[in-house]
PAZAPA-4460 file (N, C-alpha, C; in steps of 0.05 Angstrom, whole numbers, plus 32768, in hexadecimal, padded with zeros to 4 digits):
% residues 265
    n_x    n_y    n_z   ca_x   ca_y   ca_z    c_x    c_y    c_z   seq   type   mol
   7F5A   7E43   7E80   7F50   7E5F   7E88   7F57   7E72   7E82     1      M     A
   7F52   7E83   7E69   7F5F   7EA0   7E69   7F4F   7EB0   7E67     2      R     A
   7F57   7EC4   7E85   7F47   7ED7   7E91   7F57   7EF2   7E9C     3      I     A
   7F50   7F03   7E9A   7F57   7F23   7E9C   7F47   7F2F   7EB0     4      D     A
   7F4F   7F38   7EC5   7F40   7F44   7EE0   7F43   7F62   7EE0     5      Y     A
   7F49   7F6B   7ECF   7F57   7F87   7ED0   7F5A   7FA2   7EB3     6      H     A
   7F38   7FA0   7EB0   7F3E   7FB0   7E8F   7F2C   7FCB   7E94     7      I     A
   7F35   7FE1   7E8B   7F2A   7FF6   7E92   7F18   8001   7E6B     8      H     A
   7F00   8006   7E76   7EF3   8013   7E5A   7EEA   8030   7E57     9      S     A
   7EE0   8036   7E46   7ED9   8052   7E45   7ECC   8065   7E5D    10      E     A
   7ECA   804F   7E6F   7EB5   8059   7E89   7ECE   8068   7E96    11      F     A
   7EF0   805D   7E97   7EFC   8065   7EA8   7F0D   8088   7E94    12      S     A
   7F10   809B   7EA9   7F1B   80B2   7E96   7F35   80B1   7E87    13      A     A
   7F41   8097   7E90   7F5E   8099   7E82   7F5F   8082   7E70    14      D     A
   7F47   8077   7E63   7F41   8060   7E51   7F2E   806E   7E3C    15      S     A
   7F36   805F   7E25   7F20   8064   7E08   7F1B   8049   7DFB    16      K     A
   7F18   8030   7E13   7F18   801C   7E07   7EFE   8017   7E04    17      L     A
   7EF2   800D   7DEE   7ED8   8002   7DE7   7ED0   7FEF   7DF3    18      D     A
   7EC0   7FE8   7DFB   7EB3   7FC9   7E0A   7EB3   7FBC   7DF6    19      M     A
   7EA5   7FB9   7DE2   7E9C   7FB0   7DCB   7EB3   7FA6   7DBF    20      H     A
   7ECC   7FB0   7DB6   7EE4   7FB3   7DA6   7EEE   7FA0   7DBC    21      T     A
   7EF6   7F9B   7DD7   7EFE   7F93   7DEE   7EF4   7F6D   7DEB    22      L     A
   7EDD   7F6C   7DEC   7ECE   7F55   7DF0   7ECA   7F49   7DD5    23      L     A
   7ED4   7F56   7DBC   7ED6   7F3E   7DA4   7EEE   7F39   7DA9    24      R     A
   7F08   7F46   7DB1   7F22   7F3F   7DB0   7F1A   7F2B   7DC0    25      K     A
   7F12   7F30   7DDB   7F15   7F1B   7DE9   7F09   7EF9   7DE1    26      A     A
   7EF6   7EF7   7DD8   7EE7   7EE1   7DD0   7EFF   7ED6   7DBA    27      I     A
   7F0B   7EEA   7D9F   7F18   7EDF   7D8E   7F30   7ED1   7DA1    28      A     A
   7F3A   7ED9   7DB5   7F51   7ED4   7DC0   7F52   7EBB   7DD9    29      S     A
   7F3A   7EB3   7DD6   7F2F   7EA4   7DE8   7F31   7EA0   7E0A    30      S     A
   7F26   7EBA   7E0A   7F23   7EC4   7E29   7F08   7EB7   7E36    31      Y     A
   7F08   7EA9   7E4C   7EEB   7EA1   7E58   7EDF   7EB7   7E6A    32      Q     A
   7EF3   7ECB   7E70   7EDF   7EDB   7E84   7EF9   7EF3   7E88    33      E     A
   7EE9   7F0A   7E8A   7EF7   7F27   7E8D   7EEA   7F34   7E9D    34      I     A
   7EF4   7F4A   7EA9   7EEA   7F56   7EBE   7EEF   7F75   7EB0    35      A     A
   7EDD   7F8E   7EAD   7ED6   7FA5   7EAE   7EDE   7FAF   7ECE    36      F     A
   7EF9   7FBB   7EC8   7EFF   7FC7   7EF0   7F01   7FE0   7EEB    37      T     A
   7EF0   7FFB   7EDE   7EEE   800A   7EDB   7EF9   8025   7EF2    38      D     A
   7F06   8034   7EF1   7F10   8046   7F08   7EFB   804D   7F1B    39      H     A
   7EF2   8052   7F31   7EE4   805E   7F43   7EF7   8067   7F5E    40      F     A
   7F09   807B   7F53   7F14   8085   7F62   7F10   80A0   7F70    41      D     A
   7F02   80A3   7F88   7EF7   80B0   7F9A   7EFE   80C3   7FA7    42      L     A
   7F1F   80C1   7FA7   7F27   80D9   7FBF   7F27   80F4   7FB0    43      I     A
   7F28   810C   7FC3   7F1B   8124   7FB7   7F33   8129   7F9F    44      P     A
   7F4B   8128   7F9D   7F5B   8137   7F86   7F56   8122   7F6F    45      A     A
   7F4F   810D   7F6D   7F41   80FB   7F54   7F22   8109   7F49    46      E     A
   7F14   8109   7F64   7EF7   8119   7F5E   7EFB   813A   7F50    47      I     A
   7F0D   8147   7F5B   7F11   8161   7F53   7F1B   8162   7F32    48      G     A
   7F24   814A   7F28   7F32   8149   7F10   7F20   813C   7EFC    49      Y     A
   7F14   811C   7F03   7F07   811A   7EF5   7EE2   8114   7EFD    50      Y     A
   7EDE   811A   7F13   7EC8   811C   7F18   7EBC   80FD   7F22    51      G     A
   7EA6   80F9   7F2C   7E93   80E4   7F32   7E86   80D5   7F23    52      I     A
   7E95   80B7   7F1A   7E85   80AC   7F04   7E6B   809F   7F0B    53      P     A
   7E5E   8099   7EF1   7E45   8092   7EF7   7E3F   8071   7EFB    54      S     A
   7E46   806E   7F11   7E46   804B   7F18   7E2A   8043   7F0E    55      Y     A
   7E0E   804E   7F11   7DFA   8045   7F05   7DFB   803A   7EE4    56      V     A
   7E04   804E   7ED7   7E06   8057   7EB9   7E1E   803C   7EBA    57      K     A
   7E30   803B   7EC6   7E45   8025   7EBE   7E3F   7FFE   7EC2    58      Y     A
   7E31   7FFE   7EDD   7E23   7FE7   7EDC   7E0E   7FE2   7ED2    59      S     A
   7DFA   7FF0   7EC1   7DEB   7FEB   7EAE   7DF4   7FE3   7E93    60      R     A
   7E08   7FEE   7E91   7E1A   7FEC   7E76   7E28   7FD7   7E73    61      T     A
   7E2C   7FC6   7E89   7E3B   7FAF   7E91   7E29   7F9C   7E8B    62      I     A
   7E0D   7F9A   7E98   7DF5   7F8D   7E99   7DEE   7F85   7E78    63      E     A
   7DF4   7FA1   7E68   7DE8   7FA1   7E49   7DFD   7F97   7E39    64      R     A
   7E14   7F91   7E3E   7E2C   7F89   7E37   7E26   7F6C   7E3A    65      I     A
   7E1E   7F5E   7E4F   7E21   7F48   7E56   7E0C   7F38   7E3C    66      R     A
   7DF0   7F46   7E3D   7DDC   7F3C   7E2A   7DEB   7F3B   7E08    67      R     A
   7DF9   7F4B   7DFE   7E01   7F4A   7DE8   7E18   7F36   7DE0    68      E     A
   7E25   7F35   7DF6   7E47   7F23   7DF7   7E3E   7F06   7E05    69      F     A
   7E28   7EFC   7E08   7E28   7EDE   7E1F   7E38   7EC8   7E1C    70      P     A
   7E49   7EC9   7DFF   7E66   7EB4   7E03   7E77   7EBC   7E15    71      E     A
   7E7E   7ECC   7E24   7E92   7ED4   7E31   7E84   7EDF   7E4E    72      I     A
   7E8F   7ED3   7E63   7E8A   7EDF   7E7D   7E8F   7EFD   7E83    73      S     A
   7E7E   7F09   7E8B   7E87   7F2C   7E8A   7E81   7F2E   7EAE    74      I     A
   7E9A   7F3A   7EB7   7E94   7F3F   7ED1   7E9B   7F60   7ED7    75      L     A
   7E80   7F68   7EE9   7E85   7F87   7EEF   7E8F   7F8C   7F07    76      K     A
   7EAF   7F98   7EFA   7EC1   7F9A   7F0C   7EC4   7FC0   7F1D    77      G     A
   7ED1   7FC0   7F2A   7ED7   7FE2   7F30   7EF3   7FE7   7F41    78      V     A
   7F01   7FEF   7F2E   7F1E   7FFA   7F42   7F19   8011   7F50    79      E     A
   7F27   800D   7F70   7F1F   8021   7F88   7F37   802C   7F8F    80      L     A
   7F3D   803B   7F7D   7F5C   804B   7F86   7F59   8057   7FA6    81      G     A
   7F6B   8054   7FB6   7F6E   8061   7FCF   7F4E   8062   7FE2    82      E     A
   7F4C   8040   7FE0   7F2F   803F   7FEA   7F2E   8040   8007    83      Y     A
   7F42   803A   801C   7F4A   8043   802A   7F3C   8062   8039    84      H     A
   7F44   8070   8023   7F43   8087   802E   7F26   8097   8028    85      R     A
   7F19   8085   8017   7EFF   8096   8002   7EE6   807D   800D    86      C     A
   7EF4   8067   801F   7ED7   8053   8021   7EBB   805F   8023    87      S     A
   7EB4   806D   8033   7E99   8077   8038   7E93   8085   801B    88      E     A
   7E9E   8093   800E   7E8B   809C   7FF7   7E89   8085   7FDC    89      L     A
   7EA0   8075   7FE0   7E9F   8061   7FC9   7E83   8051   7FD2    90      V     A
   7E80   8044   7FE9   7E6D   803A   7FEC   7E51   8043   7FE3    91      E     A
   7E4D   805B   7FF0   7E33   806C   7FE8   7E32   8068   7FC3    92      Q     A
   7E45   806B   7FBA   7E45   8071   7F9C   7E3F   804F   7F93    93      V     A
   7E4D   8042   7F98   7E3C   8021   7F92   7E2A   8017   7F9D    94      L     A
   7E1A   8020   7FAD   7E00   8021   7FBB   7DEC   8027   7FA3    95      Q     A
   7DF2   8033   7F96   7DE6   8040   7F7C   7DD2   802A   7F6B    96      C     A
   7DE0   8017   7F64   7DDA   7FFE   7F57   7DE5   7FE0   7F5D    97      D     A
   7DE4   7FCE   7F54   7DE2   7FB1   7F60   7E05   7FB1   7F60    98      S     A
   7E0E   7FA5   7F75   7E2D   7FA0   7F82   7E43   7F9E   7F67    99      P     A
   7E55   7FA1   7F67   7E68   7F98   7F56   7E73   7F79   7F56   100      P     A
   7E83   7F69   7F4B   7E8A   7F4F   7F47   7E9E   7F4B   7F57   101      D     A
   7EAF   7F67   7F52   7EC9   7F63   7F5F   7ED5   7F7F   7F5F   102      I     A
   7EE0   7F85   7F6F   7EEE   7F9F   7F7F   7F0A   7F9B   7F7B   103      R     A
   7F19   7FB2   7F6D   7F3E   7FAE   7F6E   7F3F   7FC5   7F7E   104      I     A
   7F50   7FC1   7F99   7F61   7FDD   7FA7   7F79   7FDC   7F9A   105      G     A
   7F84   7FF5   7F98   7F92   7FFF   7F8F   7F9F   8020   7F96   106      S     A
   7FB6   801F   7F98   7FBA   803B   7F9F   7FCB   8041   7F82   107      I     A
   7FBE   8062   7F7E   7FCA   8071   7F67   7FDA   808B   7F74   108      H     A
   7FCD   8092   7F8B   7FD7   80AA   7F94   7FE2   80B3   7FB2   109      V     A
   7FFD   80BC   7FB0   8003   80BF   7FC8   7FFA   80D7   7FD7   110      L     A
   7FFC   80D1   7FF8   7FED   80E7   8007   7FF8   8104   7FFB   111      P     A
   8017   8107   7FF5   801F   811D   7FE8   8012   8126   7FCF   112      D     A
   8003   8118   7FC0   7FF8   8117   7FA8   8008   8109   7F93   113      G     A
   801B   8104   7F93   8026   80F6   7F7C   801E   80E5   7F73   114      T     A
   8017   80E2   7F5A   8010   80CF   7F46   801F   80BA   7F44   115      N     A
   8020   809F   7F4E   802D   808C   7F45   802C   8083   7F2F   116      V     A
   8012   8079   7F28   8008   806E   7F0A   8011   807D   7EF4   117      S     A
   8019   8090   7EF1   8024   80A3   7EDE   8040   809E   7EDD   118      E     A
   804B   80AA   7EC7   8067   80AD   7EC0   8074   80C6   7ED3   119      P     A
   8081   80BE   7EE1   808A   80D2   7EFF   809B   80E7   7EE9   120      L     A
   80A1   8101   7EF3   80AC   8114   7EE9   80CE   810B   7EFC   121      T     A
   80CD   8105   7F0D   80E7   80FB   7F1D   80EC   80E6   7F2E   122      G     A
   8101   80DE   7F30   80FE   80C7   7F40   80EF   80C4   7F60   123      E     A
   80E6   80A6   7F5D   80DC   80A5   7F79   80EF   80A1   7F8F   124      M     A
   80EF   80B4   7FA3   80FF   80B1   7FBA   80FF   8095   7FCE   125      T     A
   810D   808A   7FDB   8106   807C   7FED   80F4   8080   8001   126      G     A
   80ED   8092   800B   80D3   809D   8016   80B8   80A0   8003   127      S     A
   80BB   80AA   7FF3   80A5   809C   7FDF   809D   8085   7FDB   128      A     A
   80AF   8075   7FD8   80B3   805E   7FD0   80A3   804C   7FF1   129      I     A
   80AF   8054   8004   80A1   8046   801B   8085   8054   8022   130      E     A
   807E   8065   801C   8060   8075   8016   804E   8064   8005   131      S     A
   805A   805A   7FF5   804A   804B   7FE1   803F   802C   7FEE   132      Y     A
   805A   802D   7FF4   8049   800C   8005   803F   8013   8022   133      Y     A
   803F   8026   802D   8030   8027   8043   8016   802E   803A   134      Q     A
   8009   8039   8024   7FF7   803D   8020   7FE6   8026   801A   135      E     A
   7FF4   8012   800A   7FE7   7FFA   8002   7FEA   7FEB   8013   136      N     A
   7FF9   7FEE   802F   7FF0   7FE2   8051   7FDC   7FEC   8056   137      L     A
   7FD2   8000   8054   7FBF   8012   8062   7FAB   8006   8054   138      A     A
   7FA6   8007   803C   7F93   7FF9   8026   7F86   7FDB   8032   139      L     A
   7F9C   7FCA   8033   7FA0   7FAF   8035   7F90   7FAB   804E   140      A     A
   7F9B   7FC2   8063   7F8D   7FBB   8080   7F71   7FC2   8082   141      R     A
   7F60   7FD5   806F   7F52   7FDD   806E   7F35   7FC8   805F   142      K     A
   7F47   7FB9   8049   7F33   7FA5   8044   7F1E   7FB8   802D   143      G     A
   7F09   7FA5   802F   7EF2   7FAE   801B   7EEC   7FA9   8001   144      G     A
   7F0B   7F9C   7FF7   7F09   7F91   7FD8   7F1D   7F7F   7FD9   145      F     A
   7F14   7F6E   7FBB   7F20   7F51   7FB4   7F36   7F4F   7FA1   146      D     A
   7F3C   7F69   7F9E   7F5B   7F64   7F92   7F6E   7F79   7F98   147      I     A
   7F87   7F75   7FA2   7F96   7F87   7FA3   7FA4   7F90   7F8A   148      L     A
   7FA9   7FA7   7F7F   7FB2   7FA5   7F62   7FC4   7FB3   7F5F   149      G     A
   7FD7   7FAF   7F50   7FF1   7FBA   7F41   8004   7FBE   7F5B   150      H     A
   8003   7FB5   7F6A   801F   7FB9   7F7F   8036   7FBC   7F73   151      L     A
   803E   7FD9   7F77   805F   7FDA   7F68   8055   7FE7   7F52   152      G     A
   8040   7FFB   7F48   8032   8008   7F38   804C   801E   7F2D   153      I     A
   8057   8027   7F39   8068   8040   7F36   807E   803C   7F2A   154      Y     A
   808A   801F   7F26   80A1   8011   7F18   8095   8012   7EF6   155      K     A
   807B   8013   7EF2   8072   800E   7ED6   8082   801E   7ECB   156      R     A
   808B   8035   7EC9   809C   8045   7EB3   80B8   8049   7EB8   157      Y     A
   80C0   803A   7ECE   80DC   8035   7ECD   80EB   8028   7EC1   158      L     A
   8108   8027   7EB5   8119   8016   7EAC   8120   8000   7EB7   159      R     A
   8125   7FFF   7ED0   812F   7FEF   7EEA   8123   7FEF   7F00   160      N     A
   811F   7FD6   7F08   8117   7FCC   7F28   8122   7FE2   7F3A   161      E     A
   811F   7FEC   7F47   812E   7FFD   7F5F   8128   7FF7   7F70   162      P     A
   813B   8000   7F82   8147   7FEE   7FA4   812E   7FF2   7FB2   163      D     A
   811C   7FD7   7FBE   810A   7FDD   7FC7   810B   7FD2   7FE4   164      E     A
   8130   7FC8   7FEF   8133   7FBC   8007   8125   7FCE   8024   165      S     A
   8122   7FDF   801F   811A   7FEF   8039   80F8   7FE9   803C   166      R     A
   80EE   7FDC   8025   80CD   7FD4   8028   80C3   7FB6   8031   167      V     A
   80D7   7FA8   8029   80D5   7F91   802A   80C3   7F8A   803F   168      V     A
   80C7   7F8D   8055   80B6   7F84   806A   8099   7F8E   806E   169      D     A
   809A   7FB0   8061   807A   7FB7   8056   806F   7FA7   8043   170      I     A
   807B   7F98   802D   806E   7F88   801C   8064   7F6E   802C   171      V     A
   8078   7F65   803D   806F   7F4D   804F   8055   7F4F   8058   172      R     A
   8051   7F64   806A   803A   7F6F   8077   8025   7F78   8066   173      D     A
   802B   7F84   8051   800D   7F7D   8036   8000   7F63   8033   174      I     A
   801A   7F50   802C   8011   7F32   8025   800C   7F20   803D   175      F     A
   8011   7F2C   8055   8006   7F1D   806C   7FEA   7F21   806C   176      R     A
   7FE6   7F3A   8063   7FC6   7F48   8073   7FB7   7F41   8058   177      T     A
   7FBE   7F3B   803F   7FA4   7F38   8029   7FA3   7F1A   8025   178      I     A
   7FC0   7F0B   8037   7FBF   7EEE   803C   7FA4   7EE5   8048   179      I     A
   7FA4   7EF2   8061   7F8D   7EED   807A   7F77   7EFB   8074   180      E     A
   7F6B   7F0B   805F   7F58   7F10   8057   7F45   7F0C   803F   181      K     A
   7F57   7EF4   8035   7F4F   7EE9   801D   7F49   7EFD   8007   182      G     A
   7F60   7F12   8005   7F61   7F25   7FEA   7F7A   7F1C   7FD8   183      I     A
   7F78   7F18   7FBB   7F87   7F10   7FAB   7F92   7F24   7FA1   184      A     A
   7FAE   7F18   7F98   7FC6   7F28   7F8C   7FC1   7F27   7F70   185      L     A
   7FBE   7F44   7F62   7FBE   7F47   7F44   7FDF   7F44   7F38   186      E     A
   7FE0   7F36   7F26   7FF6   7F3C   7F16   7FF0   7F43   7EF7   187      V     A
   8000   7F61   7F05   7FF7   7F74   7EEB   8009   7F74   7ED6   188      N     A
   7FFE   7F6E   7EC1   8014   7F6E   7EA3   801C   7F90   7E96   189      L     A
   8012   7F9C   7EA8   801F   7FBD   7E94   8039   7FBA   7E98   190      S     A
   8043   7FB4   7EA8   8061   7FBE   7EA4   8074   7FB0   7E95   191      G     A
   8064   7F94   7E8D   806F   7F8D   7E72   806F   7F98   7E5A   192      L     A
   805A   7FAC   7E59   805A   7FB9   7E42   8065   7FD6   7E41   193      R     A
   8079   7FD9   7E54   808E   7FF6   7E5C   809E   7FEC   7E5C   194      N     A
   80B4   7FFF   7E69   80D9   7FF9   7E66   80DC   7FE3   7E76   195      H     A
   80D6   7FE4   7E91   80DA   7FCE   7EA6   80D8   7FB2   7E9E   196      I     A
   80C2   7FAC   7E8A   80C5   7F8E   7E82   80C1   7F7A   7E99   197      Q     A
   80AE   7F86   7EA9   80A8   7F6F   7EC1   808C   7F75   7EC9   198      S     A
   808B   7F54   7ED7   8068   7F58   7EDC   8067   7F69   7EF7   199      I     A
   804F   7F77   7F04   8053   7F86   7F15   803B   7F77   7F26   200      I     A
   8045   7F6B   7F42   8060   7F70   7F4B   806F   7F5B   7F45   201      P     A
   808D   7F62   7F47   809F   7F54   7F3A   80A2   7F31   7F44   202      S     A
   80AE   7F2D   7F3A   80AD   7F08   7F40   80BC   7F0A   7F5A   203      K     A
   80CC   7F15   7F60   80D5   7F18   7F7B   80C1   7F18   7F8E   204      E     A
   80B2   7F28   7F8A   8099   7F2A   7FA2   8089   7F16   7F98   205      Y     A
   8083   7F0B   7F84   8070   7EF2   7F80   807D   7ED6   7F8B   206      L     A
   8095   7ED4   7F93   80A6   7EC0   7FA0   80A2   7EC6   7FBA   207      N     A
   809F   7EDD   7FC4   8096   7EE5   7FE2   8079   7EDE   7FEB   208      L     A
   8072   7EE2   7FDB   8052   7EE0   7FDB   8054   7ECB   7FE1   209      Y     A
   8058   7EB7   7FCB   8057   7E96   7FCD   8062   7E85   7FE8   210      R     A
   807A   7E92   7FF1   8088   7E8C   800A   8076   7E8F   801F   211      E     A
   8067   7EA3   8024   805A   7EAA   8038   803A   7E9C   8034   212      M     A
   8032   7E8B   8023   801C   7E7B   8022   800B   7E8E   800E   213      G     A
   800D   7E9F   7FFE   7FFF   7EAE   7FF0   7FF1   7E9D   7FD4   214      G     A
   7FDC   7E98   7FCF   7FD4   7E8B   7FC0   7FBC   7E96   7FAE   215      E     A
   7FB0   7EAD   7FAD   7F9D   7EB8   7F9C   7FAB   7EC8   7F86   216      L     A
   7FB0   7EC7   7F78   7FB4   7ED6   7F5E   7F9A   7ED1   7F48   217      L     A
   7FA2   7EF5   7F48   7F91   7EFA   7F23   7FAD   7F05   7F13   218      I     A
   7FA2   7F06   7EF6   7FAA   7F15   7EDB   7F9B   7F2C   7ED6   219      I     A
   7FAC   7F41   7ED9   7F9D   7F54   7ECB   7FB0   7F62   7EB8   220      G     A
   7F9B   7F72   7EA4   7FBA   7F7C   7E8F   7FB5   7F95   7E95   221      S     A
   7FA1   7FA5   7EA3   7F9F   7FBF   7EB1   7F9D   7FCD   7E8A   222      D     A
   7F8F   7FBF   7E77   7F88   7FCD   7E62   7F7A   7FE8   7E60   223      S     A
   7F86   7FF8   7E56   7F77   8017   7E4A   7F77   801F   7E2D   224      H     A
   7F7D   8009   7E1D   7F7D   800B   7E06   7F7D   7FEA   7DFB   225      S     A
   7F68   7FEB   7DE2   7F6C   7FCD   7DD2   7F86   7FB9   7DD1   226      I     A
   7FA0   7FD1   7DC9   7FBA   7FC1   7DCC   7FC7   7FB7   7DE4   227      D     A
   7FB5   7FC1   7DF3   7FC2   7FB6   7E16   7FB4   7F9D   7E19   228      H     A
   7FA1   7F93   7E0F   7F91   7F7B   7E0F   7FA5   7F66   7E0A   229      F     A
   7FA5   7F57   7E18   7FB2   7F37   7E12   7FD2   7F35   7DFC   230      D     A
   7FDB   7F4F   7E0A   7FF8   7F56   7DFF   800C   7F40   7E11   231      Q     A
   800B   7F3C   7E26   8020   7F31   7E37   8010   7F1F   7E41   232      N     A
   7FF7   7F0F   7E40   7FF0   7EFA   7E4E   7FFD   7EE4   7E5C   233      Y     A
   800D   7ED7   7E3F   8015   7EBC   7E3D   8031   7EC1   7E50   234      T     A
   8046   7ED8   7E4D   8056   7EE1   7E53   8054   7EE1   7E76   235      R     A
   8039   7EED   7E7B   8034   7EF5   7E97   802D   7ED2   7EB0   236      G     A
   8020   7EC6   7E9D   8020   7EAB   7EA8   8035   7EA7   7EB0   237      V     A
   804B   7E97   7E93   8062   7E94   7E95   807C   7E9E   7EAB   238      E     A
   8075   7EB5   7EB3   807F   7EC0   7ECE   8072   7EB5   7EE5   239      D     A
   8058   7EB8   7EE9   8048   7EA9   7EFC   805A   7E8E   7F00   240      I     A
   805E   7E79   7EF4   8059   7E64   7EF6   807F   7E5F   7EF7   241      I     A
   808F   7E76   7EEB   80A9   7E71   7EF8   80B3   7E75   7F13   242      S     A
   809A   7E81   7F22   809B   7E85   7F3B   808A   7E74   7F53   243      C     A
   8087   7E59   7F40   8080   7E42   7F50   805C   7E45   7F5B   244      G     A
   8052   7E54   7F4A   8036   7E5D   7F4C   8025   7E52   7F39   245      L     A
   8019   7E3F   7F39   7FFF   7E34   7F22   7FE9   7E36   7F20   246      F     A
   7FDB   7E47   7F2D   7FBE   7E46   7F30   7FBC   7E66   7F31   247      Y     A
   7FA6   7E71   7F27   7F9B   7E8C   7F27   7F7D   7E80   7F2F   248      L     A
   7F72   7EA1   7F3C   7F55   7EA2   7F4A   7F41   7EB0   7F37   249      A     A
   7F28   7EA7   7F3A   7F15   7EB5   7F2C   7F00   7EBA   7F40   250      R     A
   7EEE   7ECE   7F3D   7ED6   7ED1   7F54   7EBD   7EC1   7F42   251      K     A
   7EB1   7EAE   7F51   7E9E   7EA0   7F49   7E88   7EA1   7F68   252      V     A
   7E6E   7EAE   7F63   7E5D   7EB3   7F77   7E66   7EBC   7F87   253      A     A
   7E79   7ED1   7F88   7E80   7EDF   7FA4   7E97   7ED2   7FAE   254      G     A
   7EA2   7EB5   7FA0   7EB3   7EA5   7FAE   7ED0   7EA2   7F9E   255      K     A
   7EDF   7E9F   7FA8   7F01   7E9F   7F95   7EFE   7E7E   7F91   256      W     A
   7F08   7E76   7F74   7F06   7E5F   7F6B   7F23   7E60   7F61   257      E     A
   7F31   7E4A   7F65   7F4C   7E3D   7F55   7F45   7E37   7F3C   258      M     A
   7F5C   7E3F   7F29   7F5B   7E30   7F11   7F73   7E30   7F05   259      Y     A
   7F7C   7E17   7EFA   7F98   7E14   7EF1   7FA9   7E1A   7ED9   260      C     A
   7FBD   7E24   7EE3   7FCF   7E2F   7ECC   7FE1   7E0E   7EC1   261      L     A
   7FE6   7E1A   7EAA   8002   7DF9   7E9C   8017   7DF4   7EB9   262      Q     A
   8018   7DDA   7EB3   802B   7DCD   7EC4   801A   7DD3   7EE8   263      N     A
   800A   7DD3   7EE6   7FFB   7DCB   7F05   800B   7DB7   7F10   264      C     A
   800F   7DB9   7F2E   8016   7DA2   7F40   800A   7DA3   7F52   265      R     A
***
């Protein structure tokens, strides 16, 4: 199966990707299922800059687009930035219409206001890297979402893998927590279209995840433009298989279901 669970449409403030254009390309590229996962980042700094998006309008647009494209499965997803810091407001917003099919939990903004999902003006210090992973651990412990998104996103615009030796134990705690809670780990492809040329999280961390008993993986292109979609899907699959992982997960009727990649064992 060919599935992408992390796509941003024009409902995300940082994306201009038209749903119709994306779906036509997905069908032509033999995708069986995709998920639109637009931003619902509701910490005060994000609201102050972008406002609160209309979940009702978004939800009903997804319903309409499903009727227009019955030949492909379309999931209604949301990406919840810093959910552990704004969960009460998020839940109020999402109760305005039918619930999302999947939720991605992710970290974009550190407590000091640093946005790690954008090109940084300076280097990430060791303490900032530690803060980033501690935020992901707090998010994982909070739970309330299906997928941990782009773990290591601050590396997306770097040229080389940074030294993360001081945070390996925190990453272990993150993996232990999401494994216990049944939260899937996203293999985010955005690093493959930037200088670092690596999946996010790195293969080193995927190996650690496998060694700890992790099994739930999804692929997300993190597309914000039509060129992003399907750009590195095959390479991402090859990197996953090279780590000894041969299955991906998809959400079916609210539960995880495994499907086989090539060379399944």
